[in-house]
N, CA, C and O atoms as a MOPAC input file, in Angstrom:
PM7 MOZYME 1SCF
protein

 N     10.67100 1   -13.48700 1    23.07100 1
 C      9.57300 1   -12.59000 1    23.26600 1
 C      8.80600 1   -12.49700 1    21.93800 1
 O      9.42700 1   -12.36400 1    20.88300 1
 N      7.48300 1   -12.56400 1    21.97400 1
 C      6.68100 1   -12.49200 1    20.78800 1
 C      6.68000 1   -11.06800 1    20.22700 1
 O      6.92300 1   -10.10000 1    20.94800 1
 N      6.40400 1   -10.96500 1    18.93300 1
 C      6.35400 1    -9.66700 1    18.26800 1
 C      5.36600 1    -8.70900 1    18.96400 1
 O      5.66800 1    -7.54000 1    19.20700 1
 N      4.19100 1    -9.24400 1    19.27000 1
 C      3.17500 1    -8.35100 1    19.89400 1
 C      3.60300 1    -7.85800 1    21.27200 1
 O      3.33400 1    -6.70900 1    21.62200 1
 N      4.25400 1    -8.69400 1    22.04900 1
 C      4.75300 1    -8.25200 1    23.35000 1
 C      5.86900 1    -7.23100 1    23.19200 1
 O      5.90900 1    -6.24600 1    23.92900 1
 N      6.76600 1    -7.44500 1    22.25800 1
 C      7.84700 1    -6.46700 1    21.99300 1
 C      7.23300 1    -5.13900 1    21.57200 1
 O      7.62000 1    -4.08900 1    22.08600 1
 N      6.28900 1    -5.17000 1    20.65100 1
 C      5.67500 1    -3.92000 1    20.17400 1
 C      4.98500 1    -3.20800 1    21.33000 1
 O      5.14000 1    -2.00000 1    21.50800 1
 N      4.21200 1    -3.97400 1    22.12400 1
 C      3.48800 1    -3.37400 1    23.24600 1
 C      4.43800 1    -2.71900 1    24.28000 1
 O      4.19600 1    -1.61600 1    24.76800 1
 N      5.49600 1    -3.43300 1    24.57700 1
 C      6.49000 1    -2.90800 1    25.54400 1
 C      7.09400 1    -1.60300 1    25.04700 1
 O      7.18500 1    -0.63500 1    25.80200 1
 N      7.50200 1    -1.56900 1    23.80100 1
 C      8.13200 1    -0.38800 1    23.25900 1
 C      7.16600 1     0.74700 1    23.20800 1
 O      7.53700 1     1.87500 1    23.53600 1
 N      5.90800 1     0.50300 1    22.80100 1
 C      4.88400 1     1.56500 1    22.76500 1
 C      4.57600 1     2.09900 1    24.17600 1
 O      4.42600 1     3.30200 1    24.38900 1
 N      4.49000 1     1.18100 1    25.10100 1
 C      4.25700 1     1.60200 1    26.51700 1
 C      5.38800 1     2.49100 1    27.03400 1
 O      5.15200 1     3.51800 1    27.66900 1
 N      6.61700 1     2.07100 1    26.74700 1
 C      7.80000 1     2.84500 1    27.14600 1
 C      7.79900 1     4.21900 1    26.46600 1
 O      8.16900 1     5.22600 1    27.07000 1
 N      7.37400 1     4.23800 1    25.18900 1
 C      7.29300 1     5.53500 1    24.44800 1
 C      6.26000 1     6.44700 1    25.07200 1
 O      6.51600 1     7.63400 1    25.27400 1
 N      5.08200 1     5.89700 1    25.38300 1
 C      4.03900 1     6.71000 1    25.99300 1
 C      4.47600 1     7.28400 1    27.32600 1
 O      4.25900 1     8.46400 1    27.60300 1
 N      5.10600 1     6.43200 1    28.17000 1
 C      5.57900 1     6.90900 1    29.46000 1
 C      6.63700 1     8.03700 1    29.30300 1
 O      6.58000 1     9.07900 1    29.95600 1
 N      7.57300 1     7.77000 1    28.42300 1
 C      8.63800 1     8.80200 1    28.19200 1
 C      8.03000 1    10.09500 1    27.71600 1
 O      8.40900 1    11.17000 1    28.18100 1
 N      7.07300 1    10.00500 1    26.77600 1
 C      6.40800 1    11.20400 1    26.20000 1
 C      5.69200 1    11.99300 1    27.32000 1
 O      5.78700 1    13.21700 1    27.40300 1
 N      4.96900 1    11.23400 1    28.17900 1
 C      4.27700 1    11.90300 1    29.29700 1
 C      5.22000 1    12.54900 1    30.25300 1
 O      4.85200 1    13.54900 1    30.87000 1
 N      6.44800 1    12.03200 1    30.42300 1
 C      7.40300 1    12.57300 1    31.30500 1
 C      8.30200 1    13.60100 1    30.65600 1
 O      9.28100 1    14.04400 1    31.25800 1
 N      7.97600 1    13.98800 1    29.42200 1
 C      8.70000 1    15.03300 1    28.74500 1
 C     10.09000 1    14.58300 1    28.22900 1
 O     10.96400 1    15.41100 1    27.97200 1
 N     10.26200 1    13.30300 1    28.09100 1
 C     11.49900 1    12.73100 1    27.58500 1
 C     11.35700 1    12.44300 1    26.06100 1
 O     11.29600 1    11.29100 1    25.63000 1
 N     11.31000 1    13.53200 1    25.28000 1
 C     11.01300 1    13.40500 1    23.87600 1
 C     11.94300 1    12.47400 1    23.11900 1
 O     11.48800 1    11.69400 1    22.28300 1
 N     13.23800 1    12.54200 1    23.39900 1
 C     14.20600 1    11.69200 1    22.72300 1
 C     13.98200 1    10.25000 1    22.97600 1
 O     14.01400 1     9.43600 1    22.05300 1
 N     13.74900 1     9.90600 1    24.24300 1
 C     13.53800 1     8.51000 1    24.59900 1
 C     12.19800 1     8.00800 1    23.99600 1
 O     12.10100 1     6.87100 1    23.53600 1
 N     11.19300 1     8.86800 1    24.01100 1
 C      9.92600 1     8.50800 1    23.39600 1
 C     10.05800 1     8.17600 1    21.90900 1
 O      9.46500 1     7.21500 1    21.42000 1
 N     10.81900 1     8.96000 1    21.22400 1
 C     11.04900 1     8.75200 1    19.80600 1
 C     11.82300 1     7.43600 1    19.54900 1
 O     11.52000 1     6.69700 1    18.61200 1
 N     12.80600 1     7.17400 1    20.38600 1
 C     13.60700 1     5.92800 1    20.23700 1
 C     12.70000 1     4.71700 1    20.42900 1
 O     12.73200 1     3.77600 1    19.63700 1
 N     11.89000 1     4.74800 1    21.48800 1
 C     10.99900 1     3.62400 1    21.74700 1
 C      9.93700 1     3.45300 1    20.67100 1
 O      9.61900 1     2.33100 1    20.27700 1
 N      9.39000 1     4.56800 1    20.19700 1
 C      8.42000 1     4.55100 1    19.11900 1
 C      9.03300 1     3.96000 1    17.87300 1
 O      8.39300 1     3.14700 1    17.20600 1
 N     10.25900 1     4.34300 1    17.53300 1
 C     10.94900 1     3.78300 1    16.37800 1
 C     11.14400 1     2.30100 1    16.49700 1
 O     10.93900 1     1.55500 1    15.53900 1
 N     11.55100 1     1.86100 1    17.70300 1
 C     11.76600 1     0.42300 1    17.89800 1
 C     10.47100 1    -0.35600 1    17.79100 1
 O     10.46400 1    -1.47200 1    17.27100 1
 N      9.37000 1     0.21100 1    18.27300 1
 C      8.03900 1    -0.44500 1    18.13400 1
 C      7.68600 1    -0.64300 1    16.63700 1
 O      7.23300 1    -1.70600 1    16.21400 1
 N      7.91300 1     0.41500 1    15.88100 1
 C      7.62600 1     0.33300 1    14.40900 1
 C      8.52600 1    -0.72300 1    13.73900 1
 O      8.06300 1    -1.50900 1    12.91300 1
 N      9.81300 1    -0.72700 1    14.10500 1
 C     10.73300 1    -1.68400 1    13.54400 1
 C     10.26900 1    -3.10600 1    13.82600 1
 O     10.32500 1    -3.95900 1    12.94000 1
 N      9.81600 1    -3.37100 1    15.03700 1
 C      9.35200 1    -4.70100 1    15.41000 1
 C      8.15300 1    -5.07800 1    14.59200 1
 O      8.05700 1    -6.21500 1    14.12800 1
 N      7.22900 1    -4.15500 1    14.39900 1
 C      6.00300 1    -4.40500 1    13.58700 1
 C      6.41800 1    -4.63100 1    12.12100 1
 O      5.86500 1    -5.50100 1    11.45000 1
 N      7.33700 1    -3.89000 1    11.65400 1
 C      7.80000 1    -4.02200 1    10.23900 1
 C      8.46800 1    -5.36100 1    10.02100 1
 O      8.25700 1    -5.98400 1     8.98000 1
 N      9.27500 1    -5.82900 1    10.97900 1
 C      9.91600 1    -7.11700 1    10.90600 1
 C      8.88000 1    -8.23400 1    10.81300 1
 O      9.02800 1    -9.16700 1    10.02400 1
 N      7.82200 1    -8.12900 1    11.63400 1
 C      6.72500 1    -9.06600 1    11.59500 1
 C      5.99500 1    -9.05800 1    10.22700 1
 O      5.64200 1   -10.09700 1     9.67000 1
 N      5.79600 1    -7.84000 1     9.73500 1
 C      5.10200 1    -7.66700 1     8.46100 1
 C      5.95500 1    -8.28300 1     7.32400 1
 O      5.42300 1    -8.99300 1     6.47100 1
 N      7.23900 1    -8.01700 1     7.31300 1
 C      8.15500 1    -8.56200 1     6.32100 1
 C      8.18700 1   -10.06800 1     6.40000 1
 O      8.18800 1   -10.73900 1     5.36700 1
 N      8.21400 1   -10.60900 1     7.58400 1
 C      8.23800 1   -12.04300 1     7.77300 1
 C      6.93900 1   -12.66200 1     7.25100 1
 O      6.99300 1   -13.69500 1     6.58300 1
 N      5.79300 1   -12.07900 1     7.52600 1
 C      4.53700 1   -12.56800 1     7.01000 1
 C      4.43400 1   -12.47800 1     5.50500 1
 O      3.76200 1   -13.28100 1     4.85800 1
 N      5.12700 1   -11.46600 1     4.95000 1
 C      5.12500 1   -11.23000 1     3.51400 1
 C      6.16200 1   -12.12400 1     2.82200 1
 O      6.30100 1   -12.08400 1     1.60000 1
 N      6.87500 1   -12.91200 1     3.59200 1
 C      7.85900 1   -13.83800 1     3.00100 1
 C      9.25500 1   -13.32600 1     2.88400 1
 O     10.06900 1   -13.91100 1     2.17000 1
 N      9.56900 1   -12.22300 1     3.58000 1
 C     10.91200 1   -11.66900 1     3.46700 1
 C     11.51500 1   -11.53500 1     4.89300 1
 O     11.84400 1   -10.42700 1     5.31600 1
 N     11.65800 1   -12.64300 1     5.61800 1
 C     12.15400 1   -12.54100 1     6.96200 1
 C     13.64100 1   -12.21800 1     7.09900 1
 O     14.13600 1   -11.96100 1     8.19700 1
 N     14.35100 1   -12.23500 1     5.95300 1
 C     15.80600 1   -12.03000 1     6.00300 1
 C     16.17700 1   -10.55900 1     5.88900 1
 O     17.34000 1   -10.21400 1     6.09600 1
 N     15.23300 1    -9.67800 1     5.56600 1
 C     15.54900 1    -8.24000 1     5.46700 1
 C     16.02300 1    -7.76000 1     6.79000 1
 O     15.34600 1    -7.97400 1     7.79600 1
 N     17.15200 1    -7.12200 1     6.83900 1
 C     17.69000 1    -6.61800 1     8.09100 1
 C     17.88700 1    -5.11200 1     8.06800 1
 O     18.03000 1    -4.51400 1     7.00100 1
 N     17.89300 1    -4.52500 1     9.19700 1
 C     18.13300 1    -3.06000 1     9.30300 1
 C     17.77000 1    -2.59200 1    10.67700 1
 O     17.01700 1    -3.24800 1    11.39700 1
 N     18.30900 1    -1.45000 1    11.04100 1
 C     17.99400 1    -0.86800 1    12.35500 1
 C     16.63900 1    -0.13900 1    12.24800 1
 O     16.02100 1    -0.12600 1    11.18300 1
 N     16.20700 1     0.43800 1    13.30500 1
 C     14.86500 1     1.07100 1    13.31500 1
 C     14.74500 1     2.13900 1    12.26300 1
 O     13.71100 1     2.24700 1    11.60400 1
 N     15.81500 1     2.95700 1    12.08600 1
 C     15.73900 1     4.00100 1    11.05400 1
 C     15.67800 1     3.41700 1     9.66800 1
 O     15.00900 1     3.98600 1     8.80500 1
 N     16.33600 1     2.32300 1     9.41400 1
 C     16.27300 1     1.66400 1     8.11500 1
 C     14.85600 1     1.16000 1     7.84600 1
 O     14.35500 1     1.25400 1     6.72600 1
 N     14.22600 1     0.63400 1     8.87400 1
 C     12.80600 1     0.22000 1     8.69900 1
 C     11.92400 1     1.37300 1     8.35400 1
 O     11.08700 1     1.29400 1     7.45500 1
 N     12.12300 1     2.49400 1     9.10400 1
 C     11.30400 1     3.70200 1     8.81000 1
 C     11.55000 1     4.24500 1     7.40300 1
 O     10.61200 1     4.69400 1     6.74400 1
 N     12.78900 1     4.20900 1     6.94000 1
 C     13.09000 1     4.68100 1     5.57400 1
 C     12.42900 1     3.74700 1     4.55600 1
 O     11.92000 1     4.19800 1     3.52900 1
 N     12.44100 1     2.44700 1     4.84900 1
 C     11.81600 1     1.47200 1     3.94900 1
 C     10.30100 1     1.73300 1     3.85100 1
 O      9.71800 1     1.64700 1     2.77000 1
 N      9.67900 1     2.05000 1     4.99000 1
 C      8.27200 1     2.37300 1     4.96600 1
 C      7.97200 1     3.65200 1     4.20400 1
 O      6.97100 1     3.73900 1     3.49400 1
 N      8.84800 1     4.65400 1     4.35400 1
 C      8.66800 1     5.89500 1     3.62400 1
 C      8.67100 1     5.70000 1     2.11800 1
 O      8.01600 1     6.44200 1     1.38700 1
 N      9.40700 1     4.70400 1     1.65900 1
 C      9.57700 1     4.45700 1     0.24300 1
 C      8.47500 1     3.54400 1    -0.37800 1
 O      8.46400 1     3.33400 1    -1.59100 1
 N      7.59600 1     3.03100 1     0.41800 1
 C      6.56600 1     2.10900 1     0.00000 1
 C      5.40800 1     2.87000 1    -0.66600 1
 O      4.48400 1     3.31400 1     0.01600 1
 N      5.45900 1     3.01500 1    -1.94700 1
 C      4.43300 1     3.75600 1    -2.68500 1
 C      3.01900 1     3.16000 1    -2.45500 1
 O      2.01800 1     3.87300 1    -2.53100 1
 N      2.96300 1     1.86400 1    -2.17700 1
 C      1.65600 1     1.18800 1    -1.95600 1
 C      1.06200 1     1.53000 1    -0.62100 1
 O     -0.13300 1     1.31200 1    -0.42000 1
 N      1.84600 1     2.06300 1     0.31600 1
 C      1.34800 1     2.42400 1     1.62300 1
 C      0.61700 1     3.77000 1     1.55400 1
 O      0.98200 1     4.61900 1     0.74100 1
 N     -0.38100 1     3.97700 1     2.36800 1
 C     -1.06800 1     5.25600 1     2.36100 1
 C     -0.09900 1     6.42100 1     2.67200 1
 O      0.87400 1     6.25300 1     3.40600 1
 N     -0.38300 1     7.56500 1     2.11200 1
 C      0.48300 1     8.71500 1     2.30500 1
 C      0.65100 1     9.09100 1     3.79200 1
 O      1.73100 1     9.50400 1     4.21700 1
 N     -0.41400 1     8.94400 1     4.55700 1
 C     -0.35900 1     9.32700 1     5.97200 1
 C      0.62400 1     8.38100 1     6.72100 1
 O      1.29700 1     8.80100 1     7.66300 1
 N      0.69200 1     7.13600 1     6.29800 1
 C      1.63600 1     6.19800 1     6.94000 1
 C      3.06600 1     6.57500 1     6.55800 1
 O      3.95000 1     6.57200 1     7.41500 1
 N      3.30100 1     6.89100 1     5.31800 1
 C      4.65500 1     7.26100 1     4.88000 1
 C      5.07500 1     8.60200 1     5.51600 1
 O      6.24500 1     8.79400 1     5.84500 1
 N      4.12400 1     9.51500 1     5.68500 1
 C      4.45900 1    10.79000 1     6.34600 1
 C      4.77600 1    10.58600 1     7.81100 1
 O      5.66400 1    11.24800 1     8.34900 1
 N      4.07400 1     9.69300 1     8.46000 1
 C      4.36500 1     9.35300 1     9.87300 1
 C      5.78100 1     8.80000 1    10.01200 1
 O      6.50600 1     9.13800 1    10.94700 1
 N      6.16400 1     7.93600 1     9.05400 1
 C      7.53800 1     7.41000 1     9.07500 1
 C      8.56100 1     8.52500 1     8.85800 1
 O      9.63600 1     8.52000 1     9.45800 1
 N      8.21700 1     9.46900 1     8.00200 1
 C      9.10900 1    10.61100 1     7.77800 1
 C      9.30900 1    11.42200 1     9.06500 1
 O     10.42100 1    11.81400 1     9.41800 1
 N      8.17300 1    11.65700 1     9.75100 1
 C      8.22300 1    12.43900 1    11.01100 1
 C      9.10100 1    11.70600 1    12.05100 1
 O      9.84800 1    12.33700 1    12.79900 1
 N      8.99900 1    10.41100 1    12.08000 1
 C      9.78800 1     9.64400 1    13.09000 1
 C     11.27100 1     9.59600 1    12.74300 1
 O     12.10100 1     9.33800 1    13.61500 1
 N     11.61400 1     9.84200 1    11.48200 1
 C     13.03400 1     9.88700 1    11.09900 1
 C     13.67100 1    11.26100 1    11.21900 1
 O     14.88500 1    11.42600 1    11.10300 1
 N     12.79600 1    12.25100 1    11.45800 1
 C     13.29700 1    13.64900 1    11.61400 1
 C     14.06200 1    13.76200 1    12.92300 1
 O     13.55100 1    13.34600 1    13.96300 1
 N     15.26400 1    14.31000 1    12.90500 1
 C     16.00900 1    14.46900 1    14.09600 1
 C     15.38000 1    15.41500 1    15.04700 1
 O     14.81000 1    16.41900 1    14.61900 1
 N     15.45300 1    15.15100 1    16.32300 1
 C     14.82600 1    16.01000 1    17.38300 1
 C     15.28700 1    17.46400 1    17.21400 1
 O     14.49700 1    18.39300 1    17.37800 1
 N     16.59500 1    17.65500 1    16.88000 1
 C     17.07400 1    18.98300 1    16.72800 1
 C     16.46400 1    19.74700 1    15.55800 1
 O     16.41500 1    20.97700 1    15.56100 1
 N     15.99100 1    18.98600 1    14.54200 1
 C     15.35800 1    19.64400 1    13.41400 1
 C     13.86400 1    19.71500 1    13.57400 1
 O     13.21100 1    20.46400 1    12.84700 1
 N     13.29100 1    18.96700 1    14.49700 1
 C     11.85200 1    18.90600 1    14.64900 1
 C     11.22900 1    20.25600 1    14.91400 1
 O     10.12100 1    20.51800 1    14.44600 1
 N     11.87900 1    21.09400 1    15.62400 1
 C     11.34300 1    22.42000 1    15.99600 1
 C     11.30200 1    23.31100 1    14.77500 1
 O     10.51600 1    24.25800 1    14.74000 1
 N     12.14500 1    23.03400 1    13.74200 1
 C     12.10400 1    23.79600 1    12.50300 1
 C     11.23300 1    23.12600 1    11.43000 1
 O     10.95200 1    23.71500 1    10.38600 1
 N     10.83500 1    21.94900 1    11.69400 1
 C     10.05400 1    21.21000 1    10.69200 1
 C      8.66800 1    21.78300 1    10.46800 1
 O      8.10100 1    22.37000 1    11.39000 1
 N      8.10500 1    21.63800 1     9.29100 1
 C      6.79600 1    22.18000 1     8.97300 1
 C      5.64800 1    21.36500 1     9.55700 1
 O      4.54000 1    21.44100 1     9.02500 1
 N      5.84000 1    20.62700 1    10.56800 1
 C      4.81900 1    19.78700 1    11.14900 1
 C      5.09000 1    19.60900 1    12.64000 1
 O      6.20700 1    19.79700 1    13.12300 1
 N      4.02700 1    19.24100 1    13.34500 1
 C      4.18500 1    18.92700 1    14.76300 1
 C      4.31600 1    17.37100 1    14.80400 1
 O      3.96000 1    16.67100 1    13.85600 1
 N      4.81800 1    16.89900 1    15.89100 1
 C      5.06900 1    15.45000 1    15.93100 1
 C      4.75000 1    14.88000 1    17.32500 1
 O      5.18900 1    15.39200 1    18.35500 1
 N      3.99500 1    13.83800 1    17.30300 1
 C      3.70600 1    12.99700 1    18.45900 1
 C      4.24200 1    11.63400 1    18.09100 1
 O      3.55600 1    10.91800 1    17.36200 1
 N      5.39400 1    11.22400 1    18.53100 1
 C      5.95400 1     9.94900 1    18.06300 1
 C      5.15100 1     8.72200 1    18.41800 1
 O      5.20600 1     7.71400 1    17.71300 1
 N      4.39200 1     8.79600 1    19.52300 1
 C      3.58600 1     7.64100 1    19.92400 1
 C      2.42900 1     7.48500 1    18.90900 1
 O      2.14900 1     6.38400 1    18.43500 1
 N      1.78400 1     8.58800 1    18.59900 1
 C      0.67300 1     8.48300 1    17.64300 1
 C      1.15300 1     8.08100 1    16.24000 1
 O      0.50900 1     7.28000 1    15.56200 1
 N      2.28900 1     8.64600 1    15.81700 1
 C      2.85800 1     8.25100 1    14.54800 1
 C      3.17400 1     6.72600 1    14.53100 1
 O      2.85700 1     6.02600 1    13.56900 1
 N      3.78400 1     6.25800 1    15.58600 1
 C      4.14300 1     4.82700 1    15.62300 1
 C      2.85800 1     3.99000 1    15.62800 1
 O      2.79700 1     2.97500 1    14.93400 1
 N      1.86900 1     4.37200 1    16.36200 1
 C      0.60900 1     3.62300 1    16.40300 1
 C     -0.07700 1     3.57300 1    15.06000 1
 O     -0.64400 1     2.54500 1    14.69100 1
 N     -0.03300 1     4.67100 1    14.31800 1
 C     -0.58300 1     4.72600 1    12.96500 1
 C      0.08000 1     3.71600 1    12.03700 1
 O     -0.58300 1     2.96000 1    11.32700 1
 N      1.38000 1     3.72800 1    12.06700 1
 C      2.20100 1     2.84200 1    11.18900 1
 C      1.96300 1     1.41000 1    11.61000 1
 O      1.75000 1     0.55400 1    10.75200 1
 N      1.99200 1     1.12100 1    12.88500 1
 C      1.80200 1    -0.25700 1    13.38800 1
 C      0.39400 1    -0.76300 1    12.99300 1
 O      0.25300 1    -1.90100 1    12.54500 1
 N     -0.59300 1     0.04000 1    13.15000 1
 C     -1.98800 1    -0.31300 1    12.79600 1
 C     -2.01600 1    -0.71600 1    11.29200 1
 O     -2.65200 1    -1.70900 1    10.93900 1
 N     -1.35500 1     0.02200 1    10.44300 1
 C     -1.35400 1    -0.29400 1     9.00100 1
 C     -0.60200 1    -1.61500 1     8.77000 1
 O     -1.07900 1    -2.47400 1     8.02800 1
 N      0.53500 1    -1.77600 1     9.38100 1
 C      1.32800 1    -2.95900 1     9.15400 1
 C      0.67300 1    -4.25500 1     9.67000 1
 O      0.89000 1    -5.33500 1     9.12200 1
 N     -0.12000 1    -4.11900 1    10.72200 1
 C     -0.62600 1    -5.31900 1    11.40200 1
 C     -2.09000 1    -5.63400 1    11.01600 1
 O     -2.60400 1    -6.68700 1    11.39400 1
 N     -2.74300 1    -4.76800 1    10.29700 1
 C     -4.17300 1    -4.96300 1     9.98800 1
 C     -4.42800 1    -6.27600 1     9.25000 1
 O     -5.44200 1    -6.92900 1     9.49500 1
 N     -3.57600 1    -6.65200 1     8.40000 1
 C     -3.83800 1    -7.87200 1     7.59800 1
 C     -3.08900 1    -9.12300 1     8.09600 1
 O     -3.18100 1   -10.19500 1     7.49800 1
 N     -2.35400 1    -8.96400 1     9.19400 1
 C     -1.60000 1   -10.09900 1     9.67700 1
 C     -2.52200 1   -11.02200 1    10.47700 1
 O     -3.39400 1   -10.56200 1    11.21400 1
 N     -2.31100 1   -12.34400 1    10.31800 1
 C     -3.09000 1   -13.28300 1    11.13700 1
 C     -2.82800 1   -13.02800 1    12.60600 1
 O     -1.67500 1   -12.82000 1    12.98500 1
 N     -3.82000 1   -13.03400 1    13.42600 1
 C     -3.67100 1   -12.81100 1    14.89400 1
 C     -3.02000 1   -11.40400 1    15.13400 1
 O     -2.02800 1   -11.26500 1    15.84900 1
 N     -3.62700 1   -10.40100 1    14.50600 1
 C     -3.09500 1    -9.03200 1    14.52200 1
 C     -2.17100 1    -8.73600 1    15.71700 1
 O     -2.44200 1    -9.12600 1    16.85300 1
 N     -1.10500 1    -8.05300 1    15.42400 1
 C     -0.08500 1    -7.76400 1    16.43600 1
 C     -0.38000 1    -6.54900 1    17.29600 1
 O      0.40200 1    -6.20800 1    18.18400 1
 N     -1.48500 1    -5.90600 1    17.04300 1
 C     -1.81300 1    -4.69400 1    17.80000 1
 C     -1.80200 1    -5.01200 1    19.27000 1
 O     -2.38300 1    -6.01100 1    19.69500 1
 N     -1.14200 1    -4.17200 1    20.06400 1
 C     -1.12300 1    -4.39200 1    21.50800 1
 C     -2.47000 1    -4.02300 1    22.13200 1
 O     -2.64300 1    -4.14300 1    23.34500 1

């Protein structure tokens, strides 16, 4: 399956879950979509061997000082546990956060991966 198809499927599943009130599933799918986009970005940047689960990809994005603050903050929101989210000082829409990160990661890739 191509990166763009994988990203699109995960984002679609996240949107559907979010609309159905399945917050946890929406966050998992959103995280997986970001991880797929990050893997494609790393591969295009010449580092296809970097490995990690979806949360590791999100933590890597959070630490990228060269990325815009809003992208890093979206990654932080996606790593926040659902049980802590209600106490967090921000609201969270995992689909929008994932789309923001994916847009940043794919903007410079040849044949942009945006679904």
